[in-house]
C-alpha positions, 0 to 999 in steps of 0.5 A: 500500500502506498499513499501519495500526497502533496503538501507545502510544495512537496510530493510525498510518497509513503510506503505504508507497510515498510514505513519508508517515506520518499520526497519525489519529483513530479514524474515519480509522483505520477508514476508510483500509483500507476505502476503499483499493480504492474510491479506487484504482478512482476511485469517488465519495464517495457509494460510499464513504459507502455502504460505510462505512454498511454496515460499521456504524461507530459514527460520525455521518454528518457525521463520516464524511463529513468523514473521507472528505474528509480521506482524499481530500485526502491521496490527491490530495496523493500522501500516501496510496494512492500507486503504487509508483514504484520497481518501474519503476525496478528494471531500470535500478537493476540495471544501474547502474554501481557503485563500491567505497566501503567496506572492512572490513579484518580487521586481526586474525583473533584475539581476546582474548575468547571471546564465546559467540555470535561468528560469527567463532569467536574471530576465526578465521573458519572458518580460521586465526589471522592478523594483516594485514600493512601490505603487504596493508593498503596493497594494499587501500587502493590497490584502494579508491582505484582502484575508487571512481570519482569518489566522494570519501568512502571508508569503512574499518572496522578490524575483527577479531577484535580490531583493537587486537591489531594496533594498529601496522598500524592506525596505519600504514594510517591514515597511508598512507590520509591520504597518498593523499587529496590526490593522488587527491581522496579523503577516508577516514573510518576506523572502529574496532570494539573490545572495549576490553580493550587500549584505553589513553590513547595509543590513544584519543588517536590514535582521537579524532584519526583515527577518524570513529567508534568502535564499543565492544562491550558487552552491557549489565548486568554479569551479562549481559556477563560471561556472553556476553563472557568472557576465554578463561579464563572471567573477565568483561570488564565491569569492565575495559572500562566505565571505558574506554568511559565515557572514550571517550564523554566524550572524543568529546562523546557523538558519533561513537561507539556502544556496541554489544551483542547480546541473546540468549535468555538476556536476553529483557528486553534493554530493561534492558540498553539502559537500563543503558547509558543510565544509565551515561551513554552517548548512542549505543546499539545493542543488537541481536538475536543471529543463531544456529542453533536448536541454539545454547542462546542462540538465540531460540525461537518463543515468545520473539518476542512477548516481544521485541516487547513489550520494544521497545514498552516501550523505546520508551515509556521513550525518549519519557519520558526524552527529554521529561525531558531525559535522552534517548539515541539507540537505533540501531534506532529512528533513522528519517529520515521526511523525507529518508530513504535514497537510492533505492539504499539503499532497494532494496538496503541495505548494498551488500555484494558490490558497494560494500562488501567485506571483506578478510582478513588475507591479502588475500582479498575477500568480500562482507562480514565475515559471509561471510568463510571461506565459500569459495563467496563468495571474490571475489578478492584485493588482488593480482588484484582481483575475479576472480569478477564473477559473484558480485558481479553476483548481489549486485547483483541482490539487492533488495527486488523480488527477494525475494518475501517483501518485496513486500508488507511495509510495512517493505521501504523501511526495511530494504531486504530485510535482511541477505544473510548472514543470509538465506543462512545460514537459507535457502541464498539471498542473496535469501531472508529471515531470518524472525526478523529480519523480525519484529523489524525490523517491530516496530522500524519501528513503534516508531520511527515512534510515537516520532516521533509522540509527540515531535512532540505 
């Protein structure tokens, strides 16, 4: 499978199965899709030249001949028209042994903001307000250690609601996790996700010592942020968090953090929010599309999609310009590794929700991830009894790009790994469905990311 597209003046050819990417001239670009069936069936060069002539390409015969030679050389080097090596692997992949390697601890089912798009309903997650006790957190870390097999590096995200509302328990659990490391040959990497309202110097000092990553929630420009992320009384939160977030970024040398925002129908010009954050000095930025039901006033409409795609194109061009001027920044959705890339498991099944990654509620219940919390059909067990609904875990284990018909012919499938199971379920009723809006935007982001690589390698 090949995917050919033009972006920002570049002719780009992706060989989907090998991951090879080629920036080509007009002749090769026009010939690559034309010759794919002939190369696959083993036809000779003369048949290819004859077919090219029938198409009436406005190129000299010798140039077409040279282009065909280049295409055949790429094919022989397994960099073009390659076979899918993963589908034959899928049966063993589905039966692979998995271990738990990451937990999302819902330290606080409560929040001091009232974000309008919040899937957690101001931290309540379809249920009651609650704080995780130290004892429940201990049990969760014990479960992670006991079910992580021989894996050494373990991930724990302190999440909410707003985790700083239960800060003492966060600190105590970090200390407990550290006490488990040496005797169990484990290493915890802790992450904190916060809206910043309660952030202070003492918390930052601790976080800089113990947290491998800090996620700072901010939506961009003041008017956008304050509209979507107000306090419960309606007042904005932008002015109080921005100085704190700048301090976090600078104290961590602009590494091991990112500012994360959400854009909606109300700010289709979201590239301005990305650039606003960059202009504030942030180097690690993620601004992501809202996932909402069509009845929500901030949900995307079908006519918004072309506008959003153009925003991604415009943002990509600006990122290239700033990078070449020495004022670059990382935009999370444009960060693609074209050389190493994700491992096979990541390519096929993504984040590992429900198998390798679990969310834990304040009272100790397990769910496949934070977005499933409160949906009782996905309650997997608890920290006291372990996983009791193994059939649900098995269902998640079987979920991969080959289980989703819509993914089979998608050029981006090995970059997005089939997309988010929670989004798929919420829009199709099946975890092996796809969220169409998310797919549209993901494909555009992949195209932009690859174009950026091409432009910066010139």
